[in-house]
C-alpha positions as CSV (number, residue, x, y, z in Angstrom):
1,M,-148.9,31.9,-38.3
2,T,-151.4,33.0,-40.8
3,N,-155.1,32.3,-40.2
4,F,-156.0,31.3,-43.8
5,F,-159.6,31.6,-44.9
6,S,-160.7,30.6,-48.4
7,F,-163.5,31.3,-51.0
8,S,-164.2,29.0,-53.9
9,G,-166.1,29.9,-57.0
10,T,-166.0,30.4,-60.8
11,V,-164.0,33.4,-62.1
12,T,-166.5,35.8,-63.6
13,S,-164.1,38.6,-64.5
14,I,-160.4,39.5,-64.5
15,S,-159.3,43.1,-64.9
16,D,-156.4,45.4,-64.0
17,F,-156.4,46.8,-60.5
18,F,-155.3,50.4,-60.3
19,T,-153.2,51.1,-57.3
20,G,-152.7,54.8,-57.9
21,Q,-148.9,54.2,-57.7
22,N,-146.4,55.0,-60.5
23,S,-147.1,54.0,-64.0
24,E,-144.4,51.3,-63.8
25,S,-146.4,49.2,-61.5
26,E,-149.7,49.6,-63.4
27,G,-151.0,46.4,-64.9
28,C,-149.0,44.3,-62.4
29,T,-151.9,43.8,-60.0
30,K,-155.2,42.1,-61.1
31,F,-158.7,42.1,-59.8
32,F,-160.4,38.6,-59.9
33,T,-164.2,38.3,-59.3
34,L,-165.4,34.9,-58.1
35,E,-169.0,33.7,-57.7
36,N,-170.0,30.4,-56.0
37,E,-173.0,28.2,-56.6
38,M,-175.1,30.1,-54.1
39,G,-174.5,33.4,-55.9
40,Q,-172.1,34.8,-53.3
41,I,-169.4,37.0,-54.8
42,V,-165.9,37.8,-53.6
43,N,-163.3,40.0,-55.2
44,F,-159.6,39.2,-54.9
45,V,-156.7,41.6,-55.4
46,V,-154.0,39.4,-57.0
47,S,-150.5,40.9,-56.8
48,P,-147.2,39.7,-58.2
49,S,-146.6,38.1,-54.8
50,T,-149.7,35.9,-55.0
51,Y,-148.7,32.2,-55.3
52,F,-150.5,30.2,-58.1
53,V,-150.3,26.5,-57.4
54,D,-148.6,24.8,-60.4
55,H,-148.2,28.4,-61.8
56,E,-151.4,27.8,-63.8
57,M,-152.9,30.6,-65.9
58,I,-156.4,31.5,-64.6
59,R,-159.1,32.5,-67.1
60,V,-162.7,33.6,-66.9
61,G,-164.8,30.5,-66.4
62,D,-162.2,28.6,-64.3
63,R,-163.2,27.1,-60.9
64,V,-160.6,28.4,-58.4
65,T,-160.1,28.8,-54.6
66,G,-158.5,32.0,-53.3
67,Y,-156.8,32.0,-49.9
68,Y,-156.4,35.1,-47.8
69,D,-155.4,36.1,-44.3
70,G,-158.6,36.1,-42.2
71,D,-157.0,38.2,-39.4
72,L,-156.2,41.2,-41.6
73,P,-158.6,44.1,-41.6
74,A,-160.9,44.1,-44.6
75,I,-162.7,47.1,-46.0
76,L,-166.5,47.0,-45.4
77,I,-167.9,46.8,-48.9
78,Y,-170.0,44.5,-50.9
79,P,-168.9,42.3,-52.4
80,P,-166.0,41.7,-50.0
81,Q,-162.5,42.3,-51.3
82,Y,-159.4,40.4,-50.0
83,H,-155.8,40.3,-51.0
84,A,-155.1,36.8,-52.3
85,I,-152.1,35.0,-50.8
86,V,-152.6,31.7,-52.8
87,M,-154.8,30.9,-55.8
88,V,-155.6,27.3,-56.7
89,K,-157.2,26.2,-60.0
90,E,-159.6,23.2,-59.4
91,N,-158.0,19.9,-60.5
92,P,-159.8,16.5,-59.9
93,N,-156.4,14.8,-59.8
94,R,-155.1,16.5,-56.6
95,N,-156.1,18.1,-53.3
96,V,-154.6,21.2,-52.0
97,K,-154.6,22.5,-48.4
98,V,-153.2,25.9,-47.3
99,S,-152.7,26.1,-43.6
100,Y,-150.3,26.6,-40.7
101,F,-148.9,23.1,-39.7
102,N,-147.6,22.7,-36.2
103,N,-144.5,20.6,-35.2
104,Q,-146.6,17.4,-35.4
105,L,-147.5,18.4,-39.0
106,L,-151.1,18.8,-38.0
107,S,-153.1,21.6,-39.8
108,S,-154.4,24.5,-37.7
109,D,-158.0,23.3,-38.1
110,G,-156.9,19.8,-36.9
111,Q,-158.3,18.1,-40.1
112,L,-155.1,17.0,-41.8
113,R,-151.9,15.4,-40.6
114,L,-148.9,15.0,-42.9
115,N,-146.7,11.9,-43.2
116,L,-143.5,12.9,-45.0
117,S,-141.7,10.4,-47.3
118,P,-138.4,10.5,-49.2
119,F,-140.5,11.3,-52.3
120,T,-142.3,14.3,-50.8
121,Q,-141.0,17.4,-52.6
122,L,-140.2,20.3,-50.2
123,L,-140.0,23.6,-52.1
124,L,-140.0,27.3,-51.6
125,T,-142.3,29.5,-53.7
126,N,-139.4,30.2,-56.0
127,E,-139.1,26.5,-56.8
128,Q,-135.9,26.0,-54.9
129,R,-135.5,23.1,-52.4
130,F,-136.5,23.6,-48.8
131,T,-134.0,21.7,-46.6
132,R,-135.5,22.0,-43.2
133,F,-138.3,20.4,-41.3
134,P,-141.5,22.0,-42.6
135,G,-143.4,22.1,-39.2
136,N,-144.4,25.3,-37.4
137,R,-144.9,27.1,-40.8
138,D,-147.5,28.2,-43.3
139,L,-147.6,25.5,-46.0
140,I,-149.3,24.8,-49.3
141,V,-149.8,21.0,-49.3
142,I,-150.5,19.1,-52.6
143,Y,-151.7,15.6,-52.0
144,G,-153.8,12.7,-53.2
145,P,-155.8,10.1,-51.1
146,T,-156.2,10.4,-47.3
147,T,-157.2,8.0,-44.6
148,R,-160.7,8.1,-43.3
149,S,-159.5,8.8,-39.7
150,I,-159.8,12.0,-37.7
151,P,-157.6,13.8,-38.5
152,A,-157.2,12.5,-42.0
153,Q,-153.6,11.5,-42.8
154,T,-151.8,11.8,-46.1
155,T,-148.4,11.5,-47.6
156,P,-148.2,14.7,-49.8
157,F,-146.8,14.8,-53.2
158,Q,-145.4,18.3,-52.7
159,I,-145.1,20.9,-49.9
160,I,-144.5,24.6,-50.7
161,V,-143.3,26.6,-47.8
162,L,-144.6,30.1,-47.5
163,C,-141.7,31.9,-45.9
164,K,-142.2,35.2,-44.1
165,Q,-140.6,38.1,-45.9
166,P,-137.7,39.7,-43.9
């Protein structure tokens, strides 16, 4: 179970992140700087394993949300720097929630409950079908309208399962 935290803002710069490793891997990791409406800045290290919802290309000026593991140690610098697990480009036609969902398909913050339908796509990050029950896992949920109840309920369009690496 990952304790997902997020930061939303406008991308102000994208550059190569130098890892100090061999030259084969140079250029494969990027450094995204985001600034929100209050002037707060966060840097994200974006690696080849970072999942981009809808595989969208991110450019300077785009509004995005970066998700990271809030339980991992972070270096004490300003602006803060986190390793991005998921990046989401803002889109008014969809909602996205990245969270751990329990066996009742309730998000870890208790704010969203999922109702599956035969039309809900269950996928892995490599676009292959996921054929098991998605509960008790870290999920990226793409959905539209919700109920006004607490927790809000929705029937998602798509669920991407964030499997743990062996």
